[in-house]
C-alpha positions as CSV (number, residue, x, y, z in Angstrom):
1,X,-7.1,29.4,-23.0
2,X,-6.1,29.0,-26.9
3,X,-3.2,27.8,-28.6
4,X,-2.6,31.4,-30.2
5,X,-2.6,33.2,-26.8
6,X,-0.5,30.5,-25.2
7,X,2.3,31.4,-27.6
8,X,4.3,33.3,-25.5
9,X,3.8,30.6,-22.7
10,X,5.9,28.4,-24.6
11,X,9.1,30.4,-25.1
12,X,9.4,30.1,-21.6
13,X,9.0,26.8,-21.8
14,X,12.2,24.4,-23.2
15,X,10.9,23.2,-26.4
16,X,10.2,19.0,-26.0
17,X,10.6,17.6,-29.2
18,X,10.3,13.5,-30.4
19,X,8.6,11.2,-27.9
20,X,8.5,14.0,-25.1
21,X,6.3,16.7,-27.8
22,X,3.4,17.3,-26.6
23,X,-0.1,17.1,-28.3
24,X,-1.8,20.0,-28.8
25,X,-5.3,18.2,-27.7
26,X,-3.5,17.5,-24.4
27,X,-2.8,21.2,-24.1
28,X,-7.0,21.8,-24.3
29,X,-7.3,19.5,-21.0
30,X,-5.1,21.0,-18.7
31,X,-6.8,22.6,-15.7
32,X,-9.2,24.6,-16.5
33,X,-8.0,28.0,-14.8
34,X,-11.0,30.2,-16.2
35,X,-13.5,28.0,-14.7
36,X,-11.7,28.1,-11.3
37,X,-11.2,24.7,-11.1
38,X,-8.6,22.4,-10.9
39,X,-8.9,19.1,-13.3
40,X,-6.3,16.2,-12.8
41,X,-4.6,15.0,-16.1
42,X,-4.3,11.6,-15.8
43,X,-0.8,10.0,-16.8
44,X,-1.6,8.1,-20.1
45,X,-3.8,10.7,-21.8
46,X,-0.5,12.5,-22.0
47,X,-0.1,11.6,-25.7
48,X,2.7,12.7,-27.7
49,X,2.0,14.9,-31.4
50,X,3.2,12.1,-33.3
51,X,0.1,10.5,-31.7
52,X,-2.1,13.1,-32.8
53,X,-0.8,13.9,-36.4
54,X,-0.7,9.8,-36.7
55,X,-4.3,9.4,-35.4
56,X,-7.3,10.9,-34.7
57,X,-6.9,14.1,-33.8
58,X,-9.5,14.8,-30.7
59,X,-12.1,17.5,-30.9
60,X,-12.0,19.1,-27.2
61,X,-14.9,21.1,-28.3
62,X,-17.5,19.0,-29.5
63,X,-19.8,19.0,-26.4
64,X,-22.8,16.5,-26.3
65,X,-26.3,17.8,-24.2
66,X,-28.0,14.3,-22.9
67,X,-29.8,13.9,-19.5
68,X,-28.4,13.2,-16.6
69,X,-28.5,9.6,-15.1
70,X,-29.7,10.1,-11.6
71,X,-31.6,13.8,-12.0
72,X,-32.4,13.2,-15.5
73,X,-31.9,17.2,-16.5
74,X,-30.2,18.0,-19.6
75,X,-26.5,18.5,-18.9
76,X,-23.4,19.0,-21.1
77,X,-21.0,16.4,-21.1
78,X,-17.6,16.3,-23.0
79,X,-16.7,13.0,-25.4
80,X,-14.2,11.2,-23.9
81,X,-10.7,10.8,-25.4
82,X,-9.7,8.4,-27.7
83,X,-5.9,8.3,-27.7
84,X,-3.8,7.1,-25.1
85,X,0.1,7.7,-24.2
86,X,2.0,4.2,-23.9
87,X,3.5,3.8,-20.2
88,X,5.3,0.8,-20.7
89,X,8.4,1.9,-19.9
90,X,9.9,4.6,-17.0
91,X,11.1,6.5,-20.2
92,X,7.7,6.6,-21.4
93,X,6.1,7.6,-18.0
94,X,8.7,10.4,-17.5
95,X,7.9,11.9,-20.6
96,X,4.3,11.9,-20.5
97,X,4.7,13.5,-17.5
98,X,6.8,16.1,-19.1
99,X,3.8,16.9,-21.5
100,X,1.9,17.0,-19.0
101,X,3.5,19.9,-17.5
102,X,3.3,21.8,-19.8
103,X,-0.5,21.8,-19.9
104,X,0.0,23.3,-16.6
105,X,1.9,25.2,-17.9
106,X,-0.2,27.0,-20.7
107,X,-3.2,26.5,-18.1
108,X,-1.5,29.4,-16.4
109,X,-2.0,26.8,-12.8
110,X,1.3,25.3,-12.6
111,X,4.9,26.2,-13.9
112,X,6.7,23.9,-15.7
113,X,9.9,23.9,-13.6
114,X,7.1,23.4,-10.4
115,X,5.6,20.4,-12.2
116,X,9.5,19.2,-12.5
117,X,9.9,19.6,-8.6
118,X,6.9,17.0,-8.3
119,X,8.3,14.6,-10.9
120,X,11.6,14.3,-9.6
121,X,10.5,13.5,-6.1
122,X,8.4,10.8,-7.6
123,X,11.6,9.2,-9.7
124,X,14.2,9.9,-7.0
125,X,12.2,8.0,-4.7
126,X,11.0,5.1,-7.5
127,X,15.6,5.1,-7.8
128,X,16.6,4.4,-4.6
129,X,17.7,0.8,-3.7
130,X,14.9,-0.6,-1.0
131,X,15.5,-1.8,2.7
132,X,16.5,-5.5,3.7
133,X,13.2,-6.8,3.6
134,X,11.2,-4.4,1.6
135,X,10.2,-3.9,-1.6
136,X,10.8,-1.6,-4.1
137,X,8.6,1.4,-5.1
138,X,6.6,0.4,-7.8
139,X,4.7,2.6,-9.9
140,X,1.4,2.0,-8.4
141,X,2.8,4.0,-5.7
142,X,4.0,6.9,-7.7
143,X,0.3,7.2,-9.1
144,X,-1.1,7.1,-5.8
145,X,1.3,9.8,-4.4
146,X,0.6,11.4,-7.4
147,X,-3.4,11.8,-7.1
148,X,-2.5,12.5,-3.5
149,X,-1.0,15.2,-4.6
150,X,-3.3,17.0,-7.0
151,X,-6.2,16.0,-4.2
152,X,-4.1,18.6,-1.8
153,X,-4.0,20.7,-3.9
154,X,-7.7,21.0,-4.7
155,X,-8.1,21.1,-1.1
156,X,-5.9,24.4,-0.8
157,X,-7.6,25.9,-3.8
158,X,-11.2,25.8,-2.5
159,X,-11.3,29.3,-2.8
160,X,-10.7,29.3,-6.7
161,X,-7.3,29.8,-8.7
162,X,-6.6,33.3,-8.5
163,X,-2.9,34.3,-9.6
164,X,0.0,35.8,-7.8
165,X,1.7,38.8,-9.0
166,X,4.4,36.6,-10.5
167,X,3.5,33.1,-9.3
168,X,1.0,30.7,-10.9
169,X,-1.5,29.9,-8.2
170,X,-0.9,25.9,-7.8
171,X,3.4,27.1,-7.6
172,X,2.6,29.1,-3.4
173,X,0.9,25.6,-2.5
174,X,2.6,22.8,-3.9
175,X,6.0,22.6,-1.7
176,X,3.3,22.4,1.5
177,X,1.8,19.2,0.0
178,X,4.7,18.0,-1.4
179,X,6.2,17.9,2.1
180,X,2.9,16.3,3.9
181,X,3.4,12.7,5.9
182,X,-0.1,11.7,3.6
183,X,2.1,12.2,0.6
184,X,5.6,10.7,1.7
185,X,3.8,7.8,3.3
186,X,2.6,6.6,-0.6
187,X,6.2,6.5,-1.1
188,X,7.3,4.1,1.9
189,X,8.8,1.4,0.8
190,X,6.6,-2.0,1.7
191,X,7.5,-5.1,4.0
192,X,8.3,-8.3,1.5
193,X,5.7,-10.9,1.8
194,X,6.8,-14.2,2.6
195,X,6.8,-16.6,-0.2
196,X,4.6,-19.5,-0.3
197,X,5.8,-23.0,0.4
198,X,6.3,-24.8,-2.6
199,X,4.3,-28.1,-2.9
200,X,6.6,-31.2,-3.6
201,X,5.7,-33.1,-7.0
202,X,4.0,-36.4,-5.8
203,X,5.7,-39.3,-6.5
204,X,4.4,-41.5,-9.9
205,X,4.6,-44.6,-8.4
206,X,1.9,-45.6,-6.2
207,X,1.4,-45.8,-2.3
208,X,1.3,-49.6,-1.4
209,X,0.8,-48.5,2.3
210,X,-1.8,-46.1,1.3
211,X,-4.0,-48.4,-0.7
212,X,-7.0,-50.0,0.6
213,X,-7.4,-53.2,-1.0
214,X,-3.6,-54.7,-0.4
215,X,-1.5,-54.9,2.8
216,X,1.0,-53.7,3.7
217,X,4.3,-55.9,2.8
218,X,6.4,-56.1,5.4
219,X,10.3,-57.2,5.4
220,X,11.7,-59.8,6.9
221,X,15.1,-59.1,8.1
222,X,17.3,-62.9,7.2
223,X,18.7,-64.4,10.5
224,X,22.6,-64.5,10.4
225,X,24.1,-67.5,10.0
226,X,26.4,-69.8,11.9
227,X,29.6,-67.7,13.4
228,X,29.0,-64.5,12.1
229,X,28.6,-61.5,14.0
230,X,25.0,-59.2,14.1
231,X,25.2,-56.3,11.1
232,X,26.2,-53.4,12.7
233,X,23.6,-50.2,12.7
234,X,24.3,-47.5,10.9
235,X,26.9,-45.3,12.0
236,X,24.7,-41.6,13.3
237,X,26.2,-38.5,11.2
238,X,26.7,-35.7,13.5
239,X,28.5,-31.8,12.5
240,X,31.5,-31.8,13.7
241,X,33.6,-28.6,15.1
242,X,35.7,-27.3,13.0
243,X,39.1,-28.3,15.1
244,X,37.6,-32.1,14.5
245,X,37.0,-32.0,10.7
246,X,37.7,-35.6,9.9
247,X,36.8,-37.1,13.1
248,X,33.4,-38.4,13.7
249,X,30.5,-38.1,17.0
250,X,29.8,-41.4,17.6
251,X,32.0,-44.8,17.5
252,X,31.2,-48.1,16.5
253,X,28.1,-49.0,18.7
254,X,27.1,-45.4,18.2
255,X,27.9,-44.4,21.9
256,X,28.9,-40.0,22.2
257,X,32.4,-39.1,22.0
258,X,33.1,-36.4,23.9
259,X,34.4,-32.8,21.9
260,X,35.6,-30.8,24.3
261,X,38.2,-33.8,25.0
262,X,39.6,-34.3,21.7
263,X,39.8,-30.3,21.7
264,X,41.4,-30.3,25.3
265,X,38.9,-28.2,26.6
266,X,36.8,-30.5,28.5
267,X,37.7,-30.4,32.7
268,X,35.4,-33.6,33.7
269,X,36.4,-37.1,34.2
270,X,35.8,-40.3,32.3
271,X,31.8,-39.9,33.7
272,X,31.3,-37.2,31.1
273,X,28.0,-36.6,30.5
274,X,28.6,-35.3,27.1
275,X,30.1,-38.3,25.8
276,X,33.6,-40.5,25.9
277,X,36.7,-39.8,26.4
278,X,38.1,-41.5,23.4
279,X,39.8,-40.6,20.4
280,X,37.2,-39.3,17.8
281,X,39.6,-40.7,14.6
282,X,37.4,-42.9,12.3
283,X,38.4,-46.4,13.7
284,X,40.4,-45.3,16.4
285,X,38.3,-44.9,19.6
286,X,41.1,-45.1,21.8
287,X,41.7,-43.8,24.8
288,X,44.8,-42.4,26.1
289,X,45.0,-39.6,23.0
290,X,43.4,-37.6,21.3
291,X,42.1,-36.6,18.0
292,X,44.6,-34.0,17.9
293,X,47.6,-35.9,19.4
294,X,46.8,-39.1,17.4
295,X,49.7,-40.8,15.1
């Protein structure tokens, strides 16, 4: 369909201006209903009118005849486009898809309204917050779902793109395709990948014990002087219950202390397997009272 023949169609479509204005070359790449074929338009080929005016206009009518690589038969080939649409932001992607919807409408394959139903489905799923443990929907998933929709539409129109009265050929199949599990599966959030453990930076100091040329140096303990008690071992640390904050879990001899006794809940006798029945106040460790009744 030429741009002159498609003039009545443009009156139906709401005008798209600025970055959403379609290029005339993009309209020419629409689905060829006259050929009975359904051709998919990639997102980056939905260029703007500004790109076409300021850049090199694509002559889609230029045809080249050259031999096929496999059969050697002379065939007709179309030159590859030179312009690509920017797709770096969500808004640029949305505008590119709007321009593609115009191309489908002009080609009398799918109405702009039906194409917007497809675009709304993609972006509604893309903007949904991801559940716990799952990644957010990615743009690559939108592309995969969009291609899956077009593959299923092509399967539904194998007999040809015949127009029904008042309905474009792909409109009558679109909703059925959008409800297919194979399409919605492409839009499902993916589970998060486990993060790789971060390797600790190795120390710049040489490891004496790992050096084969030197023997490890053992520290010698100095003997205690006469009349001095032997040094005490470092007291073990242990998380304390909420009601015993400020207390300790071991006495000065590193013997465990019963938490239940100090909270008044232990029913065991002095030989409690959980620890000594003494006050767990640091430095106290006396019998006859608990941490809660410590004076």
